[in-house]
C-alpha positions, 0 to 999 in steps of 0.5 A, a space after each residue: 970467475 963471474 965471466 964463467 958463470 954468465 946465462 948466455 942462453 935466453 930462451 926467447 918464449 920465456 925468458 928463462 936463461 941458461 950458462 949451458 947451450 946443451 940445457 937451453 937447447 933441451 929446454 927449447 925442446 919443450 916449447 916446440 911441437 916436435 917431439 922425435 922421441 917415440 916409445 916402441 910400444 905404445 907411440 906416445 911422444 916426447 920432447 926428450 930422450 930422457 922423458 921417454 926413458 923415464 916413460 918406458 919403466 912403466 912398460 918394463 914394470 921397474 919398479 924400483 922404488 919400494 914402500 917400506 910399510 907394505 913393500 908395494 914397488 912404484 916406477 918413481 920416487 915421486 910416485 911412492 912419496 904419494 903413496 907413502 901419504 896413505 900408511 902416514 895419514 898425511 893430508 898437506 893441502 888444504 881447502 881455504 874455504 871448508 878447510 878439507 884437506 887432501 894428500 895431492 895438490 890436484 886433488 885440491 885444485 878439482 875439489 876448489 872448483 866446487 866452491 867457485 862453481 867452475 865448470 871448465 869441461 864442457 859437453 860438446 854434444 849439449 849446453 852442460 858443463 861439469 866440474 869434473 872429468 869423469 863426471 862429463 864422461 858418465 854424462 856422455 856416456 850415460 845421455 849421448 852414446 847411444 850404443 847401449 840405450 834400449 829406451 827410445 822416445 815414441 815421439 822422437 826417437 830419441 834413446 836413453 841409457 835408463 828409463 829415469 832419464 827418458 822420463 825426463 825427457 820426455 817432459 820436453 814432449 808434455 811440457 810438465 813441470 814440476 819444479 818451481 823457484 822458491 822466491 817467484 814460483 816460476 816453473 821448471 822442467 829439470 831439477 838443476 834449472 830452478 837452482 841457477 835461476 834461483 841466484 838471479 834473485 
């Protein structure tokens, strides 16, 4: 009996063991860059057919999981479970620093970056970084996307989406530094600069 339960297939990538060849082969596909199963509607590709089938439910709008309180439908049981926390006000994920609570673990992870000052989303057009992807996208739209920037600098032709951004930019040309470090009185051009500088004191 023990021989039948022996896990004979070992993944060389992660070390996970499998007792069935089919399960092992499906797992190996997750490490491969090959995604042979393509959605016919949005062209997104998947390692396994089961993942494609689950994805297709979003296009087919098959919302078979229904909330008993508001009758809102969801394509997955997990989606329904997350939604039900709105009615119960359940927020099981708590920040260990400030004790703020969240419904989803992903929201807590985003929040933790405020305390750690971790900013993994870096702008590829300047040196600024952000703790949330949405803040980076907003930054790019307002400062680097020149398609809708009516406010142009008369000295370097750079354009901005808002007049206030243009005024901030013009300090580079004028040399004005209205912000100072409260410890050493060093002047800075931008509001965020003395904040970063003060950490050195």
